[in-house]
SEZA-830086 format. One record per residue (C-alpha): x, y, z; residue in one letter. Coordinates in steps of 0.001 Angstrom, whole numbers, padded with zeros to 6 digits, always signed. Layout:
% SEZA-830086
XYZA
...
This chain:
% SEZA-830086
+112670+151355+150667M
+114070+150000+147412T
+111458+147297+146848L
+108452+149680+146908N
+105910+146963+146014P
+102865+148153+144086I
+099564+146425+144828L
+097159+146343+141913T
+095002+143326+142715S
+095373+140528+141732P
+098983+141613+141191W
+101799+142632+143512L
+104599+144211+141491L
+108235+144926+142315V
+110545+146927+140057D
+114127+146631+141303L
+115110+149628+139184G
+117907+147776+137370A
+118845+144176+136589P
+119840+142192+139676H
+121304+138757+140232R
+118374+136574+141306V
+118321+133069+142745A
+115455+130908+143960G
+112682+128730+142568W
+109958+130924+141054P
+107136+129399+139057I
+108097+131665+136126V
+111605+132791+135266G
+115121+131505+135931P
+116181+129803+139138A
+119515+131538+138654W
+119916+134588+136446G
+119230+138294+136206T
+115944+140160+136413A
+114478+143564+137178R
+110718+142956+137358H
+109150+140501+139816I
+105410+139905+140123A
+103084+137999+142433W
+099752+136835+140992L
+096900+135981+143352Q
+094841+133066+142048V
+091749+131129+143044R
+091364+127358+143008D
+089088+127748+139974A
+091887+129476+138051D
+094030+126355+138077L
+091854+123273+137532P
+093575+119937+136901P
+095309+119962+133551G
+095906+123722+133329R
+099577+124648+133132D
+100246+127310+135819P
+103160+128746+133841V
+100983+129244+130757D
+098229+130716+132930F
+100652+133200+134489F
+101994+134298+131094H
+098459+134711+129724Q
+097356+136832+132663Q
+100528+138942+132578A
+100153+139576+128843A
+096490+140520+129257F
+097296+142960+132089A
+100464+144307+130462G
+102565+143184+133426I
+106350+143049+132873P
+107325+139968+134836A
+110691+138326+134278E
+110161+136499+137571I
+106692+135299+138551G
+105164+133911+141747L
+101612+132727+142372M
+099617+132356+145566T
+096033+131885+146639A
+096777+133878+149788A
+095494+137449+150008E
+098361+139445+148525I
+097048+142643+150111A
+098407+141142+153323G
+102005+141440+152118F
+104549+142785+154587R
+107897+144519+154049C
+110741+145012+156504C
+114107+146745+156111A
+117298+146839+158183S
+120740+148366+157824S
+124157+148116+159430H
+126944+150471+158370D
+126828+150326+154550D
+124726+147154+154367L
+120994+147362+153599V
+118588+144421+153538V
+114875+144407+152662E
+112418+141523+152848A
+108955+141151+151327L
+106634+138293+152271A
+103132+137031+151526T
+101632+134168+153480A
+098898+131583+153473G
+099010+128267+155298L
+096348+126006+153775S
+098838+123482+152428N
+100993+123633+155530G
+103480+120844+155983E
+106141+119680+158401S
+109643+118317+157977V
+108969+116093+160990Q
+108322+112450+160007P
+104708+111655+159250G
+102120+111410+156498A
+102222+114204+153909A
+099246+116396+153143G
+097594+116340+156565S
+096922+120074+156940A
+093256+121016+157345T
+091259+124126+158106G
+093530+126786+156607W
+092772+129195+153819R
+094466+128420+150519A
+097880+129938+150136G
+101625+129571+150366T
+104540+131478+151889V
+106464+133451+149259N
+109307+135862+149851S
+111769+138181+148176L
+114999+139253+149868L
+116947+142224+148489W
+120494+143199+149460V
+122429+146275+148354N
+125639+144366+147671V
+126774+141793+145139T
+126655+138281+146566L
+128961+135531+145375S
+127354+132256+144333E
+128130+130778+147743A
+126708+133811+149547A
+123517+133647+147485M
+122993+130054+148585L
+123773+130959+152195E
+121228+133769+152032A
+118537+131389+150744I
+119301+128979+153584A
+119014+131761+156173I
+115719+133006+154727V
+114401+129441+154954A
+115476+129304+158603Q
+113717+132609+159268A
+110497+131408+157645R
+110485+128181+159634T
+111321+129951+162899A
+108536+132492+162366A
+105983+129755+161692I
+107089+127537+164563M
+107074+130454+167003D
+103336+130794+166354L
+102808+127225+167588G
+100737+125958+164652L
+100197+122218+164297S
+098929+119837+161631L
+095963+117553+162192A
+098299+114721+163218D
+100016+116870+165847G
+103256+117595+164003R
+104499+121175+164214R
+103973+123235+161062L
+107339+124207+159550T
+106264+125606+156158G
+103988+124770+153252T
+104351+122428+150317G
+104726+125292+147825T
+106852+127933+149569D
+109101+130007+147311C
+112182+132020+148258I
+113896+134558+145999L
+117099+136455+146711V
+118085+139510+144654A
+121491+141157+144953S
+122786+144238+143212K
+125215+143913+140353L
+128449+145909+140191D
+128416+146711+143916A
+130869+145664+146610S
+131087+141879+146659T
+130285+139783+149711Q
+131839+136336+149541S
+129980+134948+152543H
+126604+135463+154205C
+126591+133151+157221G
+124891+133972+160514L
+128244+134954+162017H
+128510+137838+159528T
+126810+141219+159828A
+125056+140630+156504L
+123834+137183+157510G
+122384+138546+160748R
+120581+141276+158845L
+119215+138749+156366V
+117924+136482+159116G
+116440+139128+161402E
+114817+141146+158618T
+113334+138060+156960S
+112027+136798+160292Y
+110202+140073+160983R
+108640+140101+157506A
+107496+136475+157780F
+106160+136958+161294Q
+104150+140017+160252A
+102701+138245+157199A
+101958+134947+158943I
+100563+136172+162300T
+097020+136967+161023P
+096638+133300+160049H
+097279+132322+163642C
+094954+134945+165141I
+092052+134301+162758T
+092156+130777+161283P
+090175+130180+158070H
């Protein structure tokens, strides 16, 4: 696999090997830009009391540990439970990495926000890697498909909030997509394309594997 995540608790590190085009909404780093090093930091509630800037906290911890992190994610979920999946079709290769916790689970169904109870602190974070260069439109399509895969994986487990609404995600989920630079360009990534199918199916398997333990053994 290309991602080859390295677990060195409380860090999960990914070196893409070269700068990639990256899009998403990380807590540290650009929402749209280039990056090679991506890092997850596992935190406790006590690490981020009211008033502490999470971005500053991440930078401080990364500097102390000597972690090269152009892109940074944080979660209170157990990062040792990360899961990776890979798929290929002809010359296309897709890899997905996910970590999951469901304490702040939410639903897009109408209702009162913040009603999740009984789950261990965490969030659902993911990184999708593709071995081609995605156009701007294709990058956005890929993000949309990863979001579909995450929601489908959660809903297939049948989890509900205290008010009965079906869980569809959490309030702090993060999705990142990384595509190679200077490779063959894909202008589109919809579900009717081979690449879009790979993105959806691979992401779904990674999310399902990372999320399932939370359904089997609630915290």
